[in-house]
N, C-alpha and C positions, 0 to 999 in steps of 0.2 A: 408398457413403456410409460414411465412416470417421472415427473419433475417435482421436486420438493424444494421450497424456499426456506433457507436456514438463517443466513445473516444478511445485513444491509437491506432489510425489509422495512421500509418507512424510516430508515436510518442511513447515515452516510458511510459508516465504517463497518468492518467485520464482514466483508463480502464473502458469501459462501452459498453455493447452490448444489443440490444433489440430483443426479440423473441415474435412473435405473433403466437400463436398456440391454437387450440381448444377453440377459443373465449377468451383466456386469454392474458393479456399483462404482459410480464416477462422481468426483467432486470437481466443480468448476470454481476455483479459488478457495482459499482457506485462510481468511484474513483475521487480523487482530482488531478488536474494538478499541477505539480511542475517544477520549473525552467522555462526556456524560451520555449514556444511552437511555432512551425513553422506554424501550420495550424489552421483554424477555425474549431470548432466542430459544427455539426448540432444540432438542438434542438431535444428533445425527440419527437417521432412521435405522442404521445398522452399526455394529461395533466397528471401531477403527480398523481392526485386523481384517475385516471383510471388504474394505475399500480396495478396488483394483487399480484405479488410476486417479491422479489429480491433474487437471488441466489448468494452467496458470496464465491469466491474461497479462499480468505485468508484475514488477518486483516490489511495488510499494507495499509497506507493511500491512496496511488495511486490506490487502488482498492475499498476501503471502505469509504473514507473520505467525500464523498458528500451525503451519506445516510441520515444524519440528515437534510440536506436542502431539500431532497426529502420529508421527513416527514413534514417539515415546510410548504411545498407547497401543502400538501393535501394527501400524500400517507398514506394509512391505511391498507396495506396488510401485509403479513408475510415476514420475512427476514430469509432465511434458510442458515445454515452454520454448519461446524463441531463443536463439543462441545468445543474443545480447542480454535477455532477461536472465538466462542461466549464469552469465558472467556477473551480473549485478547481485543475484541471489547468493552467489558464492561468498560475497562480503556482507550483504545486508542481513542474512539469517544469522550469521555468526555475531554480527554487531548487536542484533536484537537479543540473542542469547546472553551476550556479555552484559547488556543492560538489565535483563531479568535477574542475573546472578548478583549484580551490584546492588540492585534494589532489595533483594532478599537479604543480603549481607547487612545493609543499612538498617532494615527493619528488625533484624535479629539483634543488632547492637542496641537499638532502641528498646527492644523487648526485655533485655537483661535488666533494665532499670525498673521493670514492673513484674510483679509476681503473678503466676498463673497464666502467662501468655505463652501459647504454643509456638515452637520454632516455625518460621516462615520458609517455605520451599519455593524456589523459582518456578515459573510456569514451565520452563524447560531449561536444559543445560547446554553447554557448548558441545557435549558429546551427541546430544539429540540433533543439534543443528548440523553437525558434521555428517551424521547418519542420513539426514534428509538430503543434504547436498549430494551424497553418493548415489541417490536414487534419481537424480535429475537426468532427463533425456533432452538435449538441445535439438531444436527443430528449425528449419528454414522457413522464412516467409513464403507463402504461395504454394508450398508443397503439400499435396494430398497424402495423408499418412493413414495407413490401415492400422487402426488401433488394435482391433481383434476381429474375429469373424462377425460381420454385420455392422461394424462401426468404423467410420473413417472421419478424420478431422483435418482442418486446415487453419493456419494462422494468417491473419491479414493485418498489416500495419494500420493502427488506428490513431497514431500521432499524438499520444498523450505523454509518453516517456520513451526514452531509448529502449527499444525492444518491445514496447507495448503492442498488444494485438487484440482484435476481436477474434473469436473462435467459432468456426463453423463445425457443426457436428451432424453427420448423416448417420441415422440409425435405422436398420432394416430388421423387422421381426415378422416372420410368417408371410413374407412377400409384400409387406407394407413398409414404406420408407417415409420417415419424417426428418426434416432438416431444421435444426435449432441453431440459432445464432446468438451467442453471448457477446454483448458489445464490449465488455470491460469498461474502462473509463475512456470516453471519446475525447480526443484532443481538440484544443483550440487551433484555429487557423493562424498562419503567419507567425508561429512561434520561432524563436531563434534555434538554430542547430538542426532540429529534427523535422521530418517531413509532415505535411498536412495529412489528416485522416483519409484513408481509402474507404470506398463504399463497397457494400456487398449487394448483389443484385437479386438473390432469391433466398427465401426462407419460409418455412411453414409457421415457425414460432420464433419470436425475438425476445430476449431478456436484455433490457437496456437500462443504463444509468440515467439519473435525472438530477445530478448534483446542483447544476445551475439552471434547472428547468423553470425557474420563476424570475429570471433576470437576464439582462442583455449586456454584453460588453459594448464599449463605445462604438458608435456607428463608423467613425473614422479610426483607422488603426492608430493607436497611441504612439507618440514619439517617446519611447522609453528612455532613450539616451538623453534627450532634452530634459525630461522630468527628473531623471536621476542626477543629472548634472546640476540642476537647480538645488536639489536637496543637499548634495555634497558641498556646493559653494556656500550656501547659507550656514551649514553646520561647521565647516572648516573655518569660515570667517569668525565664528563665535569661539573657536578654539576647541570644539568638541569632536567626538567620534560618531561615526555612523555605524550603528550595530544592526546587522541584518540577520534575524532568525531565519534560517533557510533550510529546506529539506536538502539533505546531503546529496541526494541523487536527483538530477534533473534541474531543479531551480538554482542550485549553486552554480552549475555550469552555465546556465543562461545568464546569471548575473555577471560571471566572468566574461562572457561574450560582450555584454554592454560596457563593462568597465574597461575592457581592452580598447574599445572604440574611443571612450572618453580619454584614456591615457594617451593613445597614439595621436589623437587630434589636440591634445593639451587644452581641453575645454574648461577645466576648473582653474580660473585665473588666480595666480599667486600661490597655488598649491599643486602645480602641475605634476610634481613627483610624489604625490601622496602614496603611502604604502597601503597595500591591501593584504589582509591576513585571512587565509582560509584555515579556521581553527576547528578541524574535524578530521580525524584520521579516516573515517568512512568517506567523507567528501573527497579527500585526496585520492583514495583508492578508486572511487567512482569516476573521478576525472580521468584517471588512467584508462578505465574501461571505455569511456567515451572516445578516447583516442584510438583504442583498439578496434572499435566498431564504426569509426567515422566514415569509411568508404562505403559501407552498406546502409547506414542509417541517417547520415547527415543530409540536409536539404541543399538546394541549388546554391544559395548564397554562401553557406559554409563550405561547400565543395569548391567554389571559385577561389576562396581564400586558401584552401589546402593546395589547390593546383598552382597557386602563386607562391607556394612555400611558406605560407603564413599559418601559424597555429591560432585558430580562432578563439581559444580560451586560455591563452597564456600571454604574458607581457612583462616588461620590466617593472620591478616593484612588487611583484606578487610573491608573497611569503607563505609557505605551507608549514603549519604548526602540527607537529605529530605528538611529541611528548607532553606530559602534564606540566613540566617545568617551562617548556616553550609557551604553553597556553597561559600560564600564570604571568609570565614576563610581559605579555602584550599590554596589560593594563597598568604597568609601571613605566611605560613609555608615554611621555606627554605629547608626542607628535600627533596632530589630528590624523585619523586613519579610518579605514573601513575594516570592520570585523565581521566576517561571514562565519556563522557557527550554527550547528544543529543542536537541538531539534527545531524543526520549522514552526511547531506550535508551542515551543518553550516548555514542554512537559518533562524533558530530561536532557541530559548531556551538558556540554560545556557552555551552551548559550545562557544557562541560568547563572553561571558565575559572571559572565559579561554583563548580564542585566543587573546583578548585584552591584557591580562597579560603576555602571553608567546610568541606570534609571534615575538616580537621585540628582544627576547633574543637568541643570537647565540648558547648558550649552550643547548637550548631546542629542542625537536623534535615534530613535528605534524605528527601523523601517521594515514593515511587514510586506512580504512579496508572495504570499501564498495563502491558501484557504486555512481558516482557523475554526476548528470544530467547537461546538457548544461545550462549555465546561472546561476548556483549556485556558491556561494562563494567557496565551496569545489573544484569544477571543476577549478575555476580560480587559486586557490592555487596550485593545481596539475600541471597546465599548466604554472606556473612560474611567476605569477604576483609578482611585487616587492613591492607593497604597497596596503593596503586595507583600507576601511573606516568602522569603527565600532563605533556606538553610537556618530556619528558626529565628530569623531577624526580619523585622518589619522595615520595608523600604518605601519611602515616599516616591511617588511617580512625578518627577519634575521635568524629565526629558520630553522632547517633542515626539509624539507618537504619529507616525505617518504610514500610509500604504501606497504602494506603487500602482497607480490607477490602471485597471484593465489587464494587468499581468496575471494570466491564469493558464494552467495546463488543461483546464476543462472547457469543453464547448459550452456556449451559452444556450439559451432557449432556441434561438434560430439555428445554431449549429446542430443541436440535437434533432430538431425537426428535419433539417436538411439531410442528416444521416439516415433517419428512419424512412424518409421519403425516397432514399436512394434505391430501395427495393422496387423492381419493375412492377410487381403486383403486391397489393397489401397482404401482409401476413395474416394467417388465421387469427392470431392474437399476439399482442405486444404486452409483455409483463414489465412494469415500471418498478425499478428498484434503485438502491443507492442514492437516496435523496432524503432530506429531512421530511418528517411526516406531512406537513402542509404542502411542501414542494411536490412530493409524490402525488398527492391528491390533485393539486392544481394542474400538473403536467399531464396526468392521466385524463383529466377532464378536457384539457386542450386538445389532445390527440383524438378523443372521441367526438367532441362537438365541432371543432374547427377543421379537422382533417379526415373525419369519417373512418378513423382507425379503431378497431376493436381492441381497446386497451384496458388493462386491469393492474392495480397495484396491490400485490399480495402481502399479507402479514406473515411473519415467521411461522412455519408449520403448515402453510397451505400446500395442498397436493393437487397436481393437475395430470390428467390422463392425456397423453399426447396422441393416442390412437383415436379415442372417442371425442377428443376436443371438449372435454367436460371437466369441471372441478369435482374432484372426489372428496376433498375436504377443504372447507373455507375457514381458515383460522381467524380467530378474533384477536385483537391487540391485547396483550397481557402487560400491564404496566410493570416496569422493573422494580423488584423489591430486593432489599439487601438479603443475600442468601446467607443462611446459617451454615457455617462450616461444620459438617457432621463427621467427616473423615479427613485425615491429613492428606496433603498432596502426594506424599510418598506412598501411603496406603492405596490411594486411587491408582497410582502407577502400578502397584502390585496387582490390583484387580484387573487392570488393562493387560498385564502380562498373562494372567490366567485366561482372559478372554482370547488372547492371541493363541494360547496353547489349544484351546477348544477348536479354534478355526483351523489350526494345523492338523489336528486329529481328523477333522472332517475332510480336509483336502487329501488325506492319505487313505481314505476309504477305498477298498479294492486293491490295495497294495499287497505285496508278497507277505504271506503269513509269518515267515521268518523275520522280516523287517519290522512288521507290526508288533510281534512279540518282544523284540528287542526294545522298541520304542516304549511299550507298556512297562517293561522292567525298569527302564531309565526313569520314567515318571514315578513309579512306585518307590524307587530308591530315593528320589528327591523328596517325596512325601514323607518317607520314613525319617529322613533327616530332620524335617521341620515339625512333624506331628508329635510334639512332646508336651 
């Protein structure tokens, strides 16, 4: 019974952990890396075609975004997640595939102007995303699920995003049972719309995030409505727009919750009827999914509004922009307005167009309402960059750059400690992941020294034996180097297909001779066609 750490080890994005138990190969999350990454990630210990299950903590791309590539490379197992996460992945994985294909198309157009540049292939395609979605198995919170002989799992609401969960895994080999809890991203308390994190009482081993393991949210719960109202008032009085780069799922809906309150109470004087644009097809679809799951996932305050017949994330003056023409028209309207657009870190999507039109205007405000990873445009703007390049054009940063204080979907250091101390007995070991390098180290030391918890922050490639409670391999940090592309992405896909064929052959060992002979003839026929 072995646990191997793959992604989000001393880094925040690209979450992925591998569990080998009861003869099964299991991934917990399979996320995409975002921003600048400091370290190399090790390869999966087995070929993608040998993976039996993926357990997904939540729908954010840094946890789910590489599942379609897993399928493209031969994975044919089940992907288990909560029902709300399944609804969100249904749109988010397709959106991510669309972005990959758009970026590949743009790079190929650019490459045509240079000689000797190989065509760029997307990380995965829409067909891969659709194939992944067909493998999803929706699950209920709190339900014990027998995954296979010797392994059962359970999803617990962890309050980070609609449908987000920590995952409990019980694995039994040769009469020995170990319980491993994967925290996923632990939510902040008193967030709008969704419930606070729930605790888990027992675990032998815990794999937990540490995103904000070195900082504290304000001791008093911030008055987001008041702070947002002041920003709107100042900006609209100057005649400018408030542009909010926002994650399409989760943060956009929270902002609509606050803006509804501001609009209903007419708090922005002289601009009471200001328009609000949600310029993201994904955000529009996600908002519909929030409505679909509201009775199962919303918190007490949101439920009281629903029972009173009030939609907590809709109001007069809300305008949903779907088409590109609708998006372009927004910046040709001089009326002071709120523009909410993805992506939240300004790395892709329509938000970059809105930044191009508004960053240079001193009367405007760019308001950040979420975490900005190192190396992203959003992080650069927050840190005070004076000019940026968008669509080949240098833009001076003259707009006011603001952040909404304390608004976070992640628990702070106190919240993380409260969650891990929710176990009745201290786990045998706590593995600290999903935090920047220094944060991982500091939070691990805090757990060890201040709370007497046996904690360890593994680097990618570290292997741990869950039966003997010992490290089998302690990986060293490998600084990220620019990889030399030796084979095309399409050829890599062909190799993956070959690996899958080998896996299928092994799985049919012991089958009827007649069927195996037919299978062999089909393979030989295919080889004859291409062996020229």
